[in-house]
C-alpha positions in Angstrom: -4.4 47.8 24.8 -1.5 46.7 22.9 -1.0 43.6 25.4 -4.6 42.8 24.8 -3.9 42.3 20.7 -0.9 40.9 21.0 -2.1 38.0 23.3 -5.7 37.9 20.9 -3.2 37.3 18.2 -0.9 34.7 20.6 -4.2 32.7 21.0 -5.7 32.3 17.5 -1.9 31.5 16.5 -2.2 28.3 19.3 -5.7 27.5 18.3 -4.6 26.6 14.8 -4.4 23.0 13.9 -0.4 21.7 13.2 0.2 18.8 11.5 3.8 17.0 11.1 4.6 14.5 8.4 4.8 12.0 10.6 1.2 12.1 12.1 -0.3 12.4 8.4 2.1 8.9 7.8 0.6 7.2 10.7 -3.2 8.5 10.7 -3.2 7.8 6.6 -2.4 3.9 7.4 -4.6 3.9 10.4 -7.3 5.2 8.5 -6.9 3.0 5.3 -9.5 0.7 5.0 -7.0 -2.1 3.3 -5.1 -1.8 6.5 -8.3 -4.1 8.0 -7.2 -6.8 5.4 -4.7 -7.8 7.8 -6.7 -9.4 10.3 -9.1 -10.7 7.6 -6.1 -12.7 6.2 -4.8 -13.8 9.4 -8.1 -15.1 9.7 -8.9 -16.6 6.6 -5.5 -18.1 7.5 -6.6 -19.9 10.4 -9.4 -21.1 9.1 -7.7 -22.6 5.9 -5.2 -23.9 8.2 -8.0 -26.0 10.3 -9.7 -27.0 7.2 -6.2 -28.2 6.0 -5.7 -30.2 9.0 -8.9 -31.7 9.1 -7.8 -34.3 6.7 -6.4 -36.0 9.7 -9.4 -36.6 11.4 -11.4 -39.4 10.6 -13.5 -38.8 7.9 -16.8 -40.3 7.6 -19.0 -40.8 4.8 -22.7 -42.6 4.6 -23.4 -44.8 1.2 -27.0 -46.2 0.3 -27.1 -48.4 -2.7 -29.9 -50.4 -4.2 -29.0 -52.4 -7.8 -30.8 -54.9 -9.9 -28.5 -57.5 -11.7 -29.7 -59.5 -14.8 -27.6 -62.6 -14.0 -26.5 -63.9 -10.3 -23.9 -66.4 -8.7 -25.5 -69.9 -8.7 -24.6 -73.9 -8.4 -25.6 -76.0 -11.2 -25.9 -79.2 -8.9 -28.4 -80.8 -6.6 -27.4 -82.2 -3.7 -30.2 -85.1 -2.3 -31.9 -83.9 1.0 -30.1 -80.4 0.6 -31.8 -76.9 -0.4 -29.5 -74.3 -2.3 -30.7 -71.3 -1.6 -31.3 -68.8 -5.0 -29.5 -65.4 -5.2 -31.8 -62.7 -5.4 -31.6 -60.0 -8.6 -31.9 -57.1 -6.2 -29.4 -55.6 -3.7 -29.6 -53.4 -1.2 -27.1 -51.8 1.0 -27.0 -49.4 3.3 -22.9 -48.7 5.0 -20.8 -45.9 6.9 -17.4 -45.7 5.4 -14.5 -44.5 8.5 -11.2 -43.8 6.9 -8.4 -42.4 8.6 -5.1 -41.2 7.2 -2.1 -42.7 8.7 0.6 -40.8 6.7 0.8 -39.3 3.5 4.1 -38.5 2.7 4.1 -35.0 4.8 1.4 -33.6 2.1 -0.5 -32.0 5.1 1.9 -30.5 6.7 3.4 -29.0 3.2 -0.2 -28.1 2.5 0.0 -25.7 6.0 3.2 -23.9 5.2 1.7 -23.3 1.7 -1.0 -21.5 3.1 1.5 -19.8 5.2 3.3 -18.3 2.8 0.0 -17.2 0.5 -0.6 -15.2 4.1 2.7 -13.8 4.3 2.6 -12.3 0.7 -1.1 -10.9 1.2 0.0 -8.9 4.6 3.2 -7.9 2.8 1.0 -6.7 -0.1 -0.9 -4.2 2.6 2.4 -3.4 3.8 3.3 -2.2 0.4 0.0 -0.3 -0.3 0.5 1.3 2.8 4.2 1.9 1.6 2.9 3.8 -1.5 0.3 5.4 0.6 2.4 7.1 2.5 4.5 8.2 -0.6 1.6 9.8 -1.5 0.7 11.6 1.2 4.3 12.9 0.8 3.4 14.8 -2.7 0.2 16.0 -1.3 2.0 17.3 2.1 4.7 19.2 -0.3 2.2 20.6 -2.4 0.6 21.7 0.2 3.6 23.7 2.1 4.1 24.9 -1.5 1.3 26.8 -1.2 1.2 27.8 2.2 4.9 29.3 1.9 3.4 30.9 -1.2 0.5 32.7 0.1 3.1 33.9 3.2 5.2 35.8 0.7 1.7 37.4 -1.0 0.5 38.4 1.8 4.0 40.1 3.1 4.5 41.5 -0.8 0.6 42.9 -0.3 1.5 44.7 3.3 4.7 46.2 1.2 2.2 47.2 -1.5 -0.1 48.8 1.0 2.2 50.0 2.8 4.1 52.0 -0.1 0.2 53.4 -1.1 -0.2 54.9 2.1 2.9 57.3 1.9 1.9 57.7 -1.8 -1.7 59.0 -1.0 -0.1 61.0 1.5 2.3 62.6 -1.3 -0.9 62.9 -3.9 -2.9 64.7 -0.9 0.1 67.4 -0.9 0.3 67.5 -4.3 3.6 66.3 -4.8 2.9 62.6 -6.5 0.9 62.0 -9.2 -2.4 60.2 -8.5 -1.8 57.3 -11.3 0.9 56.5 -9.0 -1.3 55.3 -6.3 -3.7 53.5 -9.6 -0.6 51.7 -10.5 0.0 50.0 -7.1 -4.3 49.4 -6.5 -4.1 47.5 -9.6 -0.9 45.4 -8.4 -2.7 44.9 -5.4 -5.7 43.6 -7.1 -3.8 41.0 -8.9 -1.9 40.0 -5.9 -5.6 39.4 -4.4 -6.6 37.7 -7.2 -3.3 35.0 -7.1 -3.9 35.0 -2.9 -7.6 33.6 -3.9 -6.3 31.0 -6.9 -4.1 30.0 -4.4 -6.3 29.2 -0.9 -8.8 26.9 -3.2 -5.8 25.1 -4.1 -4.6 24.8 -1.0 -8.6 24.1 0.6 -8.8 21.1 -2.1 -5.3 19.8 -0.9 -6.1 20.2 2.9 -9.8 18.5 1.9 -7.8 15.0 0.1 -5.3 14.7 2.9 -7.9 14.9 6.0 -9.8 12.2 3.7 -7.0 10.1 3.5 -6.1 10.6 7.1 -9.3 11.1 8.7 -8.2 14.1 10.3 -10.2 17.3 10.6 -8.3 19.6 8.7 -9.4 23.1 7.4 -8.0 26.3 6.0 -6.1 27.1 8.9 -4.7 23.9 9.3 -0.4 25.0 9.4 1.6 22.3 8.0 5.2 21.8 9.6 7.8 21.2 6.8 10.3 18.3 7.9 14.0 18.7 7.3 16.3 15.8 6.6 19.8 16.3 6.9 22.2 12.9 7.1 20.9 10.5 4.0 21.8 6.9 3.0 23.7 7.7 -0.4 24.6 4.1 -1.2 23.0 3.4 -4.3 23.4 -0.3 -4.1 21.3 -0.5 0.0 18.0 -0.3 -1.4 16.7 -4.0 -0.1 14.6 -2.1 2.4 11.3 -1.6 -0.3 8.7 -3.6 0.6 8.5 -5.2 -2.8 11.8 -6.8 -2.2 9.7 -8.8 0.7 7.2 -9.8 -1.8 9.6 -11.3 -4.6 11.6 -13.3 -1.8 8.2 -14.6 -0.5 7.2 -15.5 -4.1 10.2 -16.7 -4.4 9.8 -19.1 -1.1 6.2 -19.7 -2.2 6.7 -21.6 -5.3 9.7 -23.8 -3.6 7.1 -24.9 -1.0 4.6 -25.2 -3.9 7.7 -27.5 -6.1 8.1 -29.7 -2.7 4.6 -30.3 -2.5 4.1 -31.3 -6.4 6.9 -34.2 -5.4 4.5 -35.3 -2.1 2.0 -36.4 -5.0 3.7 -39.8 -6.1 4.8 -40.5 -2.5 2.8 -43.7 -0.7 0.1 -43.2 1.1 -1.4 -45.4 4.6 -4.7 -44.8 5.5 -7.2 -47.7 8.2 -10.5 -47.9 7.5 -13.6 -49.1 8.6 -16.9 -50.1 7.1 -20.2 -50.5 9.4 -23.1 -51.8 6.6 -26.5 -53.6 6.9 -27.7 -54.8 3.6 -28.8 -57.8 1.2 -26.5 -59.3 1.1 -24.5 -58.7 3.8 -20.6 -60.4 3.6 -22.1 -63.6 3.3 -22.7 -63.5 -0.7 -24.7 -66.8 -0.6 -27.6 -65.5 2.3 -30.4 -63.9 0.5 -31.2 -62.0 4.4 -31.0 -58.5 5.3 -28.0 -58.6 7.3 -25.8 -56.0 9.5 -22.2 -56.5 9.2 -18.5 -55.2 9.5 -15.4 -54.6 8.3 -11.7 -53.3 9.9 -8.6 -53.0 7.4 -5.5 -50.5 6.1 -5.0 -49.3 2.8 -1.9 -48.5 1.0 -1.8 -47.1 -2.2 1.4 -45.9 -3.9 1.3 -44.1 -7.5 4.3 -45.7 -9.3 4.0 -43.9 -12.6 2.3 -40.2 -13.3 3.9 -40.1 -16.9 6.1 -37.1 -15.6 3.3 -35.0 -14.6 4.8 -33.5 -11.0 8.2 -33.1 -12.8 6.4 -31.3 -15.4 4.6 -28.9 -13.1 8.1 -28.3 -11.2 9.3 -27.1 -14.4 6.4 -25.0 -15.0 6.9 -23.5 -11.4 10.8 -23.6 -12.1 9.8 -21.1 -15.1 7.6 -18.4 -13.0 10.9 -18.7 -10.2 12.7 -17.3 -13.1 10.1 -14.7 -14.1 10.3 -13.5 -10.6 13.6 -13.0 -10.9 13.4 -11.2 -13.9 11.0 -8.7 -12.2 13.2 -8.2 -9.7 15.7 -7.6 -11.7 14.1 -4.6 -13.6 12.6 -3.3 -10.5 16.4 -3.1 -9.0 17.3 -1.1 -12.5 14.5 1.1 -12.0 15.6 1.8 -8.3 19.5 2.6 -9.9 18.2 5.3 -12.2 15.4 7.0 -9.7 18.0 7.0 -7.0 20.8 8.4 -9.5 18.5 11.0 -10.7 16.9 12.0 -6.9 20.8 12.4 -6.1 21.4 14.6 -9.0 18.4 17.0 -8.4 19.6 17.0 -4.5 23.2 18.5 -5.3 21.5 20.7 -8.0 18.4 22.3 -5.5 21.5 22.7 -3.2 23.4 24.9 -6.0 20.1 26.9 -6.2 19.6 27.8 -2.8 23.2 28.6 -2.4 22.5 31.1 -5.4 18.9 32.1 -4.0 20.7 33.7 -0.9 22.4 35.9 -2.8 20.0 36.9 -5.1 17.6 37.8 -2.3 20.1 40.2 -0.2 20.7 41.8 -3.7 16.9 42.1 -4.6 16.4 43.5 -1.0 18.9 46.6 -1.5 17.4 47.0 -4.6 14.0 47.3 -3.5 14.7 49.3 -0.4 16.0 51.8 -2.8 13.1 52.1 -5.0 11.2 52.3 -2.0 12.9 55.6 -1.1 13.0 56.6 -4.7 9.3 56.5 -5.2 8.7 58.2 -1.5 10.4 61.1 -2.9 8.9 61.0 -6.3 12.0 60.4 -7.8 10.4 57.1 -10.0 7.0 56.1 -10.5 5.1 53.2 -9.2 5.5 50.9 -12.3 9.3 51.3 -12.1 9.2 50.5 -8.3 7.0 47.5 -9.0 9.5 46.0 -11.6 12.0 46.1 -8.5 9.5 45.1 -5.7 8.0 42.4 -8.3 11.8 41.0 -8.6 12.4 40.8 -4.8 9.1 39.0 -4.2 9.9 36.4 -7.1 13.6 36.0 -6.0 12.0 35.2 -2.2 9.3 32.9 -3.9 12.2 30.9 -5.6 13.9 30.6 -1.9 10.8 29.3 -0.6 10.1 27.2 -3.2 13.8 25.7 -3.7 14.1 25.2 -0.2 10.8 23.0 0.4 11.7 21.0 -2.8 15.0 20.2 -1.4 13.4 18.1 1.4 11.0 16.8 -0.9 13.6 15.7 -3.0 15.5 14.2 0.5 12.2 12.9 1.5 11.5 11.2 -2.1 15.5 9.8 -1.5 14.8 8.3 1.3 11.5 6.5 0.5 12.7 5.1 -2.7 15.8 3.6 -0.3 12.4 1.9 1.5 13.5 4.4 4.9 10.2 5.8 5.1 8.8 5.2 8.6 
């Protein structure tokens, strides 16, 4: 019978869903709607590049024109036997204009490079958002771990009180212990039960939020595994792994390409054109008949002076680069402060844990002695609870500090930019 019960308990434990922090990270990124933006940004870049590249394709435009003019060209002479036709005051024309760009100073190529920079910044922005999502998952995951550890210790404390209560009731039945001692333990058990109820509600809320962020099916029985981090990158200078640094670099590169593109505006351009038309007059301005016509040629243009507009634009872009540099410097300063604080936090908690182990060891001895004296009727339940609650508090502090240590180490790794 005992073997069957043990196997049943083991089977229930095996069925409890178990989550790790790494699995929550990967599922949160996969489940995040912003992750879908990667494909959208890449598709937008493909379409935009195709649109820019079409500038090298023949550009075809159809025009139609009808006009009337108050005066036309004429000859104020008359020759015997020769009739000089008069030009009509109304003109009609429809023509097709085809232009083929031959050379634009590299404008199309630079525009494509600029669009590529914009896409890379957008993609890096998605990575940065996912990184911040992982950091949010870290905080939520460890808060649930604290609820989980506290629940476990409170249940153990309640079991201990039930054990002591059973001994007391036996003494009450024998008339050796006052009934009021059992009432004290009953009241404390109710207090712990109330604390457990509140804690379980908070844990369920955290698990629900974790399920929403990851897309996982989490419930009250879901158990989280405490991750352990031992080897930390303790250098405060090597912090360039953060996704924000990639964005800073890409923004600088984009502005550099914008500066290059601005300079191309004053470069010469060469194109070929073809005009096919029908109207009155055609190319023969003295003809008063509707005629078809064609024209082939090349067009060269060079903007020799733009009143330093392109230089002013380049100066504005240079100022924007300086602004990005100041943002980067401010970010680096914030990073150094945060990392130093986390390093001190890690050292503080490590010292607390060393003291916690000694305190728990001593509190266990005191609580065991108090339990034995309570069973013998030497002390009251209230006196016993003082020592038992001190032990419970010491054990809670130890478990809490263990979780906080791993959380601080993870925050250090995350702040450095090494979060996987």
